[in-house]
TIGU-416326 format. One record per residue (C-alpha): x, y, z negated; residue in three letters; residue number from 1. Coordinates in nm, 2 decimals, decimal comma. Each point is the difference from the previous one (the first is absolute). Layout:
<pts>
PT; X; Y; Z; ALA; NUM
...
</pts>
This chain:
<pts>
PT; -7,28; 2,51; 3,31; MET; 1
PT; 0,14; 0,21; -0,29; THR; 2
PT; -0,33; 0,19; -0,02; SER; 3
PT; -0,21; -0,31; 0,01; SER; 4
PT; 0,20; -0,13; -0,29; LEU; 5
PT; -0,04; 0,30; -0,19; LEU; 6
PT; -0,37; 0,00; 0,04; ARG; 7
PT; 0,00; -0,37; -0,08; LEU; 8
PT; 0,21; 0,06; -0,32; GLY; 9
PT; -0,25; 0,29; -0,08; ALA; 10
PT; -0,30; -0,25; 0,02; CYS; 11
PT; 0,17; -0,26; -0,18; ALA; 12
PT; 0,08; 0,26; -0,32; ALA; 13
PT; -0,37; 0,11; 0,02; LEU; 14
PT; -0,10; -0,34; -0,04; LEU; 15
PT; 0,22; -0,06; -0,25; ALA; 16
PT; -0,13; 0,32; -0,20; ALA; 17
PT; -0,36; -0,14; 0,05; GLY; 18
PT; 0,07; -0,31; -0,17; VAL; 19
PT; 0,16; 0,19; -0,30; VAL; 20
PT; -0,27; 0,25; 0,00; GLY; 21
PT; -0,26; -0,26; -0,02; ALA; 22
PT; 0,18; -0,15; -0,27; ALA; 23
PT; 0,07; 0,27; -0,22; GLU; 24
PT; -0,33; 0,19; 0,09; GLN; 25
PT; 0,16; 0,37; -0,08; PRO; 26
PT; -0,24; 0,28; -0,05; GLU; 27
PT; -0,14; 0,22; 0,28; LYS; 28
PT; 0,16; 0,32; 0,08; THR; 29
PT; -0,07; 0,30; 0,19; ALA; 30
PT; 0,12; 0,00; 0,35; PRO; 31
PT; 0,30; 0,18; 0,08; ALA; 32
PT; 0,02; 0,37; 0,14; LYS; 33
PT; 0,07; 0,06; 0,34; ALA; 34
PT; 0,35; 0,14; 0,04; PRO; 35
PT; 0,04; 0,37; 0,10; THR; 36
PT; 0,16; 0,00; 0,35; LEU; 37
PT; 0,20; 0,35; 0,12; LYS; 38
PT; -0,12; 0,04; 0,35; ILE; 39
PT; 0,11; 0,27; 0,26; ASP; 40
PT; -0,22; -0,03; 0,33; ALA; 41
PT; 0,19; 0,27; 0,18; SER; 42
PT; 0,17; -0,02; 0,35; PRO; 43
PT; 0,38; -0,14; -0,08; VAL; 44
PT; 0,11; 0,31; 0,20; THR; 45
PT; -0,17; 0,23; -0,31; ALA; 46
PT; 0,27; 0,15; -0,23; GLY; 47
PT; 0,29; -0,17; 0,19; ALA; 48
PT; 0,33; 0,19; -0,09; SER; 49
PT; 0,22; 0,15; 0,26; ARG; 50
PT; 0,27; -0,21; 0,15; GLY; 51
PT; -0,16; -0,32; -0,12; ALA; 52
PT; -0,31; -0,07; 0,22; PRO; 53
PT; -0,23; -0,27; -0,09; VAL; 54
PT; -0,19; -0,05; 0,30; SER; 55
PT; 0,09; 0,06; 0,39; TYR; 56
PT; -0,36; -0,03; 0,13; ALA; 57
PT; -0,01; 0,39; 0,11; ASP; 58
PT; 0,34; -0,07; 0,21; VAL; 59
PT; -0,13; -0,33; 0,16; LEU; 60
PT; -0,34; 0,06; 0,06; GLU; 61
PT; 0,07; 0,24; 0,33; PRO; 62
PT; 0,27; -0,29; 0,09; VAL; 63
PT; -0,26; -0,28; 0,00; GLN; 64
PT; -0,21; 0,21; 0,23; ARG; 65
PT; 0,25; -0,02; 0,25; ALA; 66
PT; 0,11; -0,38; -0,02; VAL; 67
PT; -0,18; -0,24; 0,24; VAL; 68
PT; -0,05; -0,34; 0,08; SER; 69
PT; 0,11; -0,12; 0,33; VAL; 70
PT; -0,16; -0,32; 0,14; TYR; 71
PT; 0,18; -0,17; 0,30; SER; 72
PT; -0,11; -0,29; 0,24; SER; 73
PT; 0,16; -0,22; 0,25; LYS; 74
PT; -0,08; -0,28; 0,24; THR; 75
PT; 0,25; -0,30; -0,07; VAL; 76
PT; 0,06; -0,24; 0,27; THR; 77
PT; 0,12; -0,34; -0,11; SER; 78
PT; 0,06; -0,34; 0,21; ARG; 79
PT; -0,20; -0,29; -0,11; ARG; 80
PT; 0,18; -0,30; -0,09; GLN; 81
PT; -0,02; -0,26; 0,28; ILE; 82
PT; -0,04; -0,38; 0,00; ASN; 83
PT; 0,28; -0,17; 0,23; PRO; 84
PT; -0,29; -0,22; 0,11; LEU; 85
PT; -0,20; 0,32; 0,14; PHE; 86
PT; 0,31; 0,07; 0,21; ARG; 87
PT; 0,00; -0,34; 0,14; GLN; 88
PT; -0,36; 0,03; 0,10; PHE; 89
PT; -0,03; 0,35; 0,09; PHE; 90
PT; 0,35; 0,11; 0,09; GLY; 91
PT; 0,08; 0,37; -0,02; ASP; 92
PT; -0,39; 0,10; -0,05; GLN; 93
PT; 0,06; 0,12; -0,34; LEU; 94
PT; -0,30; 0,14; -0,22; PRO; 95
PT; 0,00; 0,35; -0,02; PRO; 96
PT; 0,21; 0,17; -0,30; PRO; 97
PT; -0,22; 0,08; -0,31; ARG; 98
PT; -0,09; 0,38; -0,08; GLU; 99
PT; -0,04; 0,10; -0,37; SER; 100
PT; 0,01; 0,35; -0,15; ARG; 101
PT; 0,23; 0,10; -0,25; GLU; 102
PT; -0,09; 0,28; -0,26; GLN; 103
PT; 0,21; 0,20; -0,21; GLY; 104
PT; -0,02; 0,28; -0,26; LEU; 105
PT; 0,25; 0,28; -0,09; GLY; 106
PT; -0,05; 0,38; -0,10; SER; 107
PT; 0,08; 0,34; 0,14; GLY; 108
PT; 0,06; 0,34; -0,09; VAL; 109
PT; -0,19; 0,32; 0,19; VAL; 110
PT; 0,30; 0,24; 0,05; ILE; 111
PT; -0,23; 0,26; 0,22; SER; 112
PT; -0,33; 0,13; -0,04; ALA; 113
PT; -0,09; -0,11; 0,39; ASP; 114
PT; 0,04; -0,37; -0,05; GLY; 115
PT; 0,38; -0,12; 0,00; TYR; 116
PT; 0,09; -0,28; -0,22; ILE; 117
PT; 0,34; -0,14; -0,14; LEU; 118
PT; 0,02; -0,36; -0,07; THR; 119
PT; 0,25; -0,30; 0,07; ASN; 120
PT; 0,07; -0,15; 0,31; ASN; 121
PT; -0,09; -0,35; -0,14; HIS; 122
PT; -0,33; 0,09; -0,08; VAL; 123
PT; -0,09; 0,08; 0,36; VAL; 124
PT; 0,24; -0,21; 0,21; GLU; 125
PT; -0,16; -0,22; 0,24; GLY; 126
PT; -0,34; 0,14; -0,07; ALA; 127
PT; -0,27; 0,02; 0,29; ASP; 128
PT; -0,24; 0,18; -0,22; GLU; 129
PT; 0,06; 0,25; -0,30; LEU; 130
PT; -0,27; 0,13; -0,26; ASN; 131
PT; 0,04; 0,22; -0,27; VAL; 132
PT; -0,20; 0,06; -0,34; SER; 133
PT; 0,00; 0,33; -0,15; LEU; 134
PT; -0,07; 0,03; -0,37; PRO; 135
PT; -0,32; 0,14; 0,05; ASP; 136
PT; -0,10; -0,30; 0,19; GLU; 137
PT; -0,03; 0,15; 0,30; ARG; 138
PT; 0,19; -0,23; 0,31; GLU; 139
PT; 0,19; 0,07; 0,32; PHE; 140
PT; 0,13; -0,18; 0,29; LYS; 141
PT; 0,39; 0,10; 0,02; ALA; 142
PT; 0,22; 0,04; 0,26; LYS; 143
PT; 0,37; -0,10; -0,02; LEU; 144
PT; 0,22; 0,30; 0,09; ILE; 145
PT; 0,36; -0,17; -0,05; GLY; 146
PT; 0,19; -0,23; -0,21; SER; 147
PT; 0,35; -0,06; -0,07; ASP; 148
PT; 0,09; -0,36; -0,14; PRO; 149
PT; 0,37; 0,11; -0,09; SER; 150
PT; -0,16; 0,23; -0,31; THR; 151
PT; -0,33; -0,18; -0,02; ASP; 152
PT; -0,18; 0,33; 0,05; VAL; 153
PT; -0,32; 0,02; 0,23; ALA; 154
PT; -0,26; 0,31; 0,05; VAL; 155
PT; -0,33; -0,06; 0,09; ILE; 156
PT; -0,29; 0,27; 0,07; LYS; 157
PT; -0,35; -0,03; -0,05; ILE; 158
PT; -0,26; 0,30; 0,14; GLU; 159
PT; -0,09; 0,18; -0,29; ALA; 160
PT; 0,01; 0,38; -0,13; GLU; 161
PT; 0,05; 0,14; -0,35; GLY; 162
PT; 0,16; -0,31; -0,14; LEU; 163
PT; 0,19; 0,01; -0,34; PRO; 164
PT; 0,35; -0,01; 0,02; VAL; 165
PT; 0,35; -0,06; -0,23; VAL; 166
PT; 0,25; 0,25; -0,03; THR; 167
PT; 0,34; -0,11; 0,08; LEU; 168
PT; 0,30; 0,02; -0,23; ALA; 169
PT; 0,38; 0,00; 0,05; ASP; 170
PT; 0,09; -0,32; -0,05; SER; 171
PT; 0,39; 0,07; -0,02; ASP; 172
PT; -0,08; 0,15; -0,32; LYS; 173
PT; -0,16; -0,33; -0,19; LEU; 174
PT; 0,21; -0,10; -0,30; ARG; 175
PT; -0,01; -0,35; -0,16; VAL; 176
PT; -0,23; 0,02; -0,28; GLY; 177
PT; -0,26; 0,21; 0,17; ASP; 178
PT; -0,35; -0,10; -0,06; ILE; 179
PT; -0,18; -0,09; 0,30; VAL; 180
PT; -0,36; -0,15; 0,09; PHE; 181
PT; -0,06; -0,27; 0,25; ALA; 182
PT; -0,35; 0,08; 0,17; VAL; 183
PT; -0,14; -0,29; 0,24; GLY; 184
PT; -0,23; -0,26; 0,05; ASN; 185
PT; 0,15; -0,33; -0,15; PRO; 186
PT; -0,14; -0,35; 0,11; LEU; 187
PT; -0,30; 0,19; 0,14; GLY; 188
PT; -0,16; 0,07; -0,35; ILE; 189
PT; -0,07; 0,35; 0,03; GLY; 190
PT; 0,25; 0,33; -0,04; GLN; 191
PT; 0,23; -0,06; -0,29; THR; 192
PT; 0,25; 0,24; -0,15; VAL; 193
PT; 0,31; -0,14; -0,18; THR; 194
PT; 0,28; 0,14; -0,21; MET; 195
PT; 0,35; -0,02; -0,01; GLY; 196
PT; 0,34; 0,17; 0,04; LEU; 197
PT; 0,25; 0,04; 0,24; VAL; 198
PT; 0,26; -0,30; -0,05; SER; 199
PT; 0,23; 0,05; 0,25; ALA; 200
PT; 0,09; 0,24; 0,33; LEU; 201
PT; 0,15; -0,11; 0,32; GLY; 202
PT; -0,02; -0,36; -0,02; ARG; 203
PT; 0,10; -0,16; 0,35; ASN; 204
PT; 0,14; -0,31; 0,11; ASN; 205
PT; -0,31; -0,19; -0,12; LEU; 206
PT; -0,09; -0,15; 0,36; GLY; 207
PT; -0,36; 0,10; -0,03; LEU; 208
PT; -0,01; 0,21; 0,30; LEU; 209
PT; 0,23; -0,21; 0,23; ASP; 210
PT; -0,15; -0,14; 0,33; ARG; 211
PT; 0,16; -0,22; 0,25; GLU; 212
PT; 0,32; 0,02; -0,18; ASN; 213
PT; -0,02; 0,39; 0,06; GLN; 214
PT; 0,07; 0,16; -0,32; ALA; 215
PT; -0,29; 0,23; -0,13; GLY; 216
PT; 0,05; 0,35; -0,14; TYR; 217
PT; -0,04; -0,05; -0,38; GLU; 218
PT; 0,03; 0,26; -0,26; ASN; 219
PT; -0,30; -0,10; -0,23; PHE; 220
PT; -0,10; 0,14; -0,35; ILE; 221
PT; -0,02; -0,29; -0,25; GLN; 222
PT; -0,29; 0,02; -0,25; THR; 223
PT; -0,16; -0,19; -0,26; ASP; 224
PT; -0,35; 0,16; 0,06; ALA; 225
PT; -0,19; -0,32; 0,10; ALA; 226
PT; 0,00; -0,04; 0,37; ILE; 227
PT; -0,19; -0,32; 0,14; ASN; 228
PT; -0,13; -0,12; 0,33; MET; 229
PT; -0,24; 0,25; 0,15; GLY; 230
PT; 0,21; 0,28; -0,16; ASN; 231
PT; 0,22; 0,03; 0,31; SER; 232
PT; -0,05; 0,33; 0,17; GLY; 233
PT; -0,16; 0,18; -0,32; GLY; 234
PT; 0,14; 0,30; -0,17; ALA; 235
PT; 0,30; 0,02; -0,25; LEU; 236
PT; -0,07; 0,33; -0,18; VAL; 237
PT; 0,19; 0,18; -0,29; ASP; 238
PT; -0,15; 0,12; -0,31; ALA; 239
PT; -0,11; 0,33; 0,21; ARG; 240
PT; -0,18; -0,21; 0,22; GLY; 241
PT; 0,23; 0,05; 0,30; ARG; 242
PT; 0,08; -0,24; 0,24; LEU; 243
PT; 0,37; -0,15; -0,04; VAL; 244
PT; -0,03; -0,32; 0,20; GLY; 245
PT; -0,21; -0,26; 0,17; ILE; 246
PT; -0,05; -0,34; -0,18; ASN; 247
PT; 0,16; -0,26; 0,21; THR; 248
PT; 0,14; -0,34; -0,14; ALA; 249
PT; 0,04; -0,19; -0,32; ILE; 250
PT; 0,29; -0,25; -0,12; VAL; 251
PT; -0,18; -0,26; -0,17; SER; 252
PT; 0,04; -0,39; -0,06; THR; 253
PT; -0,36; -0,04; -0,04; THR; 254
PT; -0,16; 0,22; 0,29; ARG; 255
PT; -0,13; 0,22; -0,28; GLY; 256
PT; 0,10; 0,30; -0,18; ASN; 257
PT; 0,32; -0,03; -0,23; ILE; 258
PT; 0,09; 0,37; -0,06; GLY; 259
PT; 0,23; 0,03; 0,34; ILE; 260
PT; -0,15; 0,20; 0,27; GLY; 261
PT; 0,12; 0,19; 0,29; PHE; 262
PT; -0,13; 0,31; 0,17; ALA; 263
PT; 0,13; 0,20; 0,29; ILE; 264
PT; 0,12; 0,35; -0,11; PRO; 265
PT; -0,25; 0,26; 0,16; VAL; 266
PT; 0,27; 0,18; 0,17; ASN; 267
PT; 0,09; -0,30; 0,20; LEU; 268
PT; -0,33; -0,06; 0,06; ALA; 269
PT; -0,11; 0,36; 0,10; ALA; 270
PT; 0,32; 0,00; 0,24; SER; 271
PT; -0,12; -0,34; 0,17; VAL; 272
PT; -0,38; 0,11; 0,00; MET; 273
PT; 0,06; 0,35; 0,17; ASN; 274
PT; 0,22; -0,18; 0,29; SER; 275
PT; -0,31; -0,25; 0,05; LEU; 276
PT; -0,26; 0,27; 0,01; VAL; 277
PT; 0,19; 0,22; 0,23; GLN; 278
PT; 0,17; -0,26; 0,25; THR; 279
PT; -0,16; -0,34; -0,10; GLY; 280
PT; 0,34; -0,13; -0,09; SER; 281
PT; 0,30; 0,06; -0,22; VAL; 282
PT; 0,31; 0,16; 0,19; ALA; 283
PT; 0,30; -0,06; -0,25; ARG; 284
PT; 0,35; 0,18; 0,00; GLY; 285
PT; 0,26; -0,22; 0,10; PHE; 286
PT; 0,40; 0,06; -0,12; LEU; 287
PT; 0,18; -0,28; 0,19; GLY; 288
PT; 0,22; -0,18; -0,27; VAL; 289
PT; 0,03; -0,31; -0,19; GLY; 290
PT; 0,08; 0,04; -0,39; VAL; 291
PT; 0,07; -0,18; -0,33; GLU; 292
PT; -0,04; 0,15; -0,31; THR; 293
PT; 0,32; 0,15; -0,18; LEU; 294
PT; 0,13; -0,26; -0,28; SER; 295
PT; 0,23; 0,11; -0,25; ALA; 296
PT; 0,27; -0,23; 0,14; ASP; 297
PT; -0,07; 0,14; 0,36; LEU; 298
PT; -0,01; 0,35; -0,10; ALA; 299
PT; 0,35; -0,05; -0,21; GLU; 300
PT; 0,14; -0,15; 0,33; ALA; 301
PT; -0,11; 0,29; 0,19; LEU; 302
PT; 0,18; 0,24; -0,21; GLY; 303
PT; -0,34; 0,13; -0,17; LEU; 304
PT; -0,09; -0,02; -0,39; LYS; 305
PT; -0,13; -0,33; -0,12; LYS; 306
PT; -0,35; 0,18; -0,11; ASP; 307
PT; -0,01; 0,14; 0,36; ALA; 308
PT; -0,36; 0,01; 0,17; ARG; 309
PT; -0,05; -0,08; 0,36; GLY; 310
PT; 0,01; -0,22; 0,28; VAL; 311
PT; 0,26; -0,11; 0,24; VAL; 312
PT; -0,06; -0,02; 0,37; ILE; 313
PT; 0,12; -0,35; 0,14; ASN; 314
PT; -0,14; 0,01; 0,35; THR; 315
PT; -0,10; 0,33; 0,23; VAL; 316
PT; -0,23; -0,08; 0,31; THR; 317
PT; 0,15; 0,12; 0,30; PRO; 318
PT; -0,14; 0,34; 0,13; ASP; 319
PT; -0,23; 0,04; -0,29; SER; 320
PT; -0,03; 0,33; -0,18; PRO; 321
PT; 0,26; -0,11; -0,29; ALA; 322
PT; 0,22; -0,06; 0,31; ASP; 323
PT; -0,05; 0,32; 0,13; LYS; 324
PT; 0,08; 0,16; -0,31; ALA; 325
PT; 0,31; -0,17; -0,07; GLY; 326
PT; -0,07; -0,24; -0,26; LEU; 327
PT; 0,20; -0,30; -0,01; ARG; 328
PT; 0,06; -0,32; -0,15; ARG; 329
PT; 0,13; 0,04; -0,37; GLY; 330
PT; -0,16; 0,31; -0,05; ASP; 331
PT; -0,18; 0,05; -0,33; VAL; 332
PT; -0,31; 0,19; 0,01; ILE; 333
PT; -0,07; 0,18; -0,30; LEU; 334
PT; -0,30; 0,18; 0,05; SER; 335
PT; -0,26; 0,11; 0,30; ILE; 336
PT; -0,12; 0,38; -0,04; ASN; 337
PT; 0,13; 0,02; -0,34; ASP; 338
PT; -0,19; -0,32; -0,12; ARG; 339
PT; 0,23; -0,26; -0,15; THR; 340
PT; -0,01; -0,31; 0,18; ILE; 341
PT; 0,07; -0,28; -0,22; SER; 342
PT; -0,08; -0,33; 0,18; SER; 343
PT; -0,10; -0,16; 0,32; LEU; 344
PT; -0,36; 0,03; -0,10; GLN; 345
PT; 0,05; 0,38; -0,07; ASP; 346
PT; 0,15; 0,05; 0,33; LEU; 347
PT; -0,25; -0,17; 0,20; ARG; 348
PT; -0,32; 0,13; -0,19; LEU; 349
PT; 0,12; 0,34; 0,02; PHE; 350
PT; 0,09; 0,02; 0,35; VAL; 351
PT; -0,33; -0,19; 0,12; SER; 352
PT; -0,20; 0,26; -0,17; GLN; 353
PT; 0,13; 0,28; 0,24; LEU; 354
PT; -0,11; 0,09; 0,34; ALA; 355
PT; 0,22; -0,10; 0,31; PRO; 356
PT; 0,18; 0,29; 0,11; GLY; 357
PT; 0,06; 0,17; -0,36; THR; 358
PT; 0,34; 0,14; -0,09; GLU; 359
PT; 0,15; -0,14; -0,29; VAL; 360
PT; 0,33; 0,08; -0,19; GLN; 361
PT; 0,18; -0,30; -0,12; VAL; 362
PT; 0,25; 0,00; -0,23; LYS; 363
PT; 0,28; -0,29; 0,02; SER; 364
PT; 0,38; -0,07; -0,11; VAL; 365
PT; 0,23; -0,11; 0,22; ARG; 366
PT; 0,39; -0,07; -0,09; ASP; 367
PT; -0,09; 0,16; -0,37; GLY; 368
PT; -0,15; 0,33; 0,19; LYS; 369
PT; -0,34; 0,12; -0,03; GLU; 370
PT; -0,17; 0,12; 0,32; ARG; 371
PT; -0,33; 0,08; 0,12; THR; 372
PT; -0,14; -0,02; 0,33; VAL; 373
PT; -0,33; 0,09; 0,18; LYS; 374
PT; -0,19; -0,27; 0,15; VAL; 375
PT; -0,31; -0,01; 0,22; LYS; 376
PT; -0,22; -0,29; -0,08; LEU; 377
PT; -0,10; -0,20; 0,27; GLY; 378
PT; -0,29; -0,24; 0,01; SER; 379
PT; -0,02; -0,35; -0,14; LEU; 380
PT; -0,06; -0,25; 0,24; PRO; 381
PT; -0,34; -0,16; -0,02; ASP; 382
PT; 0,00; -0,33; -0,20; SER; 383
PT; -0,37; -0,06; 0,05; GLY; 384
PT; 0,06; -0,24; 0,29; GLN; 385
PT; 0,08; -0,30; -0,22; GLY; 386
PT; 0,33; -0,05; -0,17; ASN; 387
PT; 0,22; -0,12; 0,28; GLY; 388
PT; 0,23; 0,17; 0,23; LEU; 389
PT; -0,21; -0,24; 0,28; PHE; 390
PT; -0,31; -0,10; 0,07; GLU; 391
PT; -0,09; -0,32; -0,17; GLY; 392
PT; 0,31; -0,03; -0,19; VAL; 393
PT; 0,01; 0,03; -0,37; THR; 394
PT; 0,30; 0,11; -0,20; LEU; 395
PT; 0,12; 0,04; -0,35; GLU; 396
PT; 0,28; 0,16; -0,17; ARG; 397
PT; 0,25; -0,26; -0,07; LEU; 398
PT; -0,02; -0,04; -0,38; ASP; 399
PT; 0,18; -0,25; -0,25; GLU; 400
PT; -0,27; -0,25; 0,02; GLU; 401
PT; 0,04; -0,03; 0,40; SER; 402
PT; 0,35; 0,03; -0,03; ARG; 403
PT; 0,02; -0,31; -0,23; VAL; 404
PT; -0,28; -0,18; 0,23; ARG; 405
PT; 0,20; 0,05; 0,30; LEU; 406
PT; 0,34; -0,06; -0,14; ASP; 407
PT; 0,12; 0,33; 0,16; LEU; 408
PT; 0,35; 0,18; -0,13; ASP; 409
PT; -0,01; 0,29; -0,21; GLU; 410
PT; 0,13; 0,20; 0,31; ARG; 411
PT; -0,33; -0,06; 0,20; VAL; 412
PT; -0,24; 0,29; -0,05; SER; 413
PT; -0,28; 0,10; 0,23; GLY; 414
PT; -0,38; -0,09; 0,08; LEU; 415
PT; -0,09; -0,39; 0,00; VAL; 416
PT; -0,24; -0,10; 0,24; VAL; 417
PT; -0,28; -0,20; -0,20; THR; 418
PT; -0,27; -0,10; 0,26; GLU; 419
PT; -0,03; 0,05; 0,38; VAL; 420
PT; -0,33; -0,03; 0,19; ASP; 421
PT; -0,01; -0,24; 0,26; PRO; 422
PT; -0,17; 0,25; 0,24; ASP; 423
PT; 0,26; 0,28; -0,08; SER; 424
PT; 0,21; 0,15; 0,31; PRO; 425
PT; 0,31; -0,06; -0,24; TYR; 426
PT; -0,07; -0,39; -0,07; ALA; 427
PT; 0,27; -0,11; 0,22; GLU; 428
PT; 0,28; 0,24; -0,16; ARG; 429
PT; -0,09; 0,01; -0,36; LEU; 430
PT; -0,03; -0,29; -0,25; PHE; 431
PT; -0,10; -0,06; -0,34; PRO; 432
PT; 0,33; 0,03; -0,26; ASN; 433
PT; 0,14; 0,25; 0,26; MET; 434
PT; 0,17; 0,26; -0,17; VAL; 435
PT; 0,02; 0,35; 0,17; ILE; 436
PT; 0,31; 0,19; -0,09; ILE; 437
PT; 0,02; 0,28; 0,24; GLU; 438
PT; -0,24; 0,16; 0,25; VAL; 439
PT; 0,20; 0,22; 0,24; ASN; 440
PT; 0,33; -0,02; -0,24; ARG; 441
PT; -0,21; 0,16; -0,27; VAL; 442
PT; -0,01; -0,23; -0,34; PRO; 443
PT; -0,38; -0,10; 0,00; ALA; 444
PT; -0,03; 0,04; -0,39; VAL; 445
PT; -0,37; 0,09; -0,01; THR; 446
PT; -0,27; -0,04; 0,27; VAL; 447
PT; -0,02; 0,36; 0,03; ASN; 448
PT; 0,36; 0,02; 0,04; ALA; 449
PT; 0,01; -0,24; 0,28; ALA; 450
PT; -0,29; 0,10; 0,16; ARG; 451
PT; 0,14; 0,37; 0,05; ALA; 452
PT; 0,29; -0,16; 0,17; ALA; 453
PT; -0,20; -0,17; 0,24; LEU; 454
PT; -0,06; 0,14; 0,35; VAL; 455
PT; -0,32; -0,09; 0,20; LYS; 456
PT; 0,02; -0,03; 0,37; GLY; 457
PT; 0,36; -0,19; 0,01; ARG; 458
PT; 0,17; -0,26; -0,13; ALA; 459
PT; 0,12; 0,03; -0,37; ASN; 460
PT; 0,31; -0,16; -0,13; LEU; 461
PT; -0,05; -0,21; -0,32; LEU; 462
PT; 0,26; -0,19; -0,19; LEU; 463
PT; -0,15; -0,29; -0,17; ILE; 464
PT; 0,14; -0,28; -0,21; TYR; 465
PT; -0,16; -0,35; 0,04; PHE; 466
PT; 0,11; -0,34; -0,07; ARG; 467
PT; 0,31; 0,09; -0,13; GLY; 468
PT; 0,12; 0,25; 0,29; ALA; 469
PT; 0,00; 0,36; 0,11; TYR; 470
PT; -0,13; 0,09; 0,30; ARG; 471
PT; -0,12; 0,31; 0,24; TYR; 472
PT; -0,34; -0,07; 0,18; ILE; 473
PT; -0,17; 0,27; 0,21; PRO; 474
PT; -0,35; 0,07; -0,09; VAL; 475
PT; -0,25; 0,23; 0,22; THR; 476
PT; -0,25; 0,21; -0,17; VAL; 477
PT; -0,30; 0,07; 0,23; ALA; 478
PT; -0,07; 0,39; -0,02; PRO; 479
</pts>
């Protein structure tokens, strides 16, 4: 509107000038000489000074050849809305469900010349057909090699040879302020490159990867490089054109880019990828402790300096690697393999990236004395079969909102039953709003901790709190 007003104002001024000119009838003058323009038609890269690049075209061109578009499709079945009169006349002979095809679009990064491509789990999840389009306009059908919802990493493969690939960097060496570029196919408009900075590192507790009340493994690179729908699975590269992350998500109030984008660090993505390619699944290390982040007050109470960093063990799973190594409740874990552990998320993420059977050095403090023990990690129990311990039973960690809703005493803690399928074999034992306090006398602080304490093939002793009373109930889990 401003430009329109300016144009209208200019017209008015010209008309006014015309009227005045007609009245005064000035003498004719020679036309003005055209201004001399200073023009430099050379490419922007010519004459660039060292340390101050004016173009990244040469760096990005090889990357662009290795970033692909991923098209997914799946059949979705939905029940028709039934008019009650239909049931009255036709009984249970309901019309067949309606089927439709859903299309999805994302990006991917070629990481091997023989066709392995890194992308996001949410780009390919549930798809019954995958197609990949290369920047040179070749198209291939793709096969899903494996995916990991907990990190949102997936690996697909096309049958091709001699493909352009990206070089992987060490994402642990990224720093806030590093220049990065997001490459992908946003909104299906075609391959696009956007530029920004690393805004933050190690972003977690965002809940972007939480599924069925199981926390994901979040360790995001945050960037202000523009990321939009369709960029998912694309490349985040540094100023040398090396892959540092896989673009994954944005936080936005408008579903559009507002400069808060997140990428999976390539070190984490590569670790998951190798496991998926070699085994088809992701095996994660398991220590067997429940912990809480060390606060200043807690550190002082335990005889440590207020600025001490670490995590305090509040539960130890019986017969777990931690239990066998002699770790106990109240121990403060300071580091694992000389890597500082400063929060629950640090511990969980670091241990999960180690293979089961790995021997680690755990440095801890007990009664003011430092000690180091060797721990041989176990295998994290499979959390892929729903979120509950029992078939058809949905559980959530008891949070403050649930505590208020159920009017529970502060001393009650554990897993609250939120839903029970009527067909569940446990429907006569477990009920909504029931809180599982212990499983076989192990505190049910998390689903994983409770699952580790569960023994299949025999009766398990559950301590529950329900309708104002504690009681034990036996529950048998099929082997």
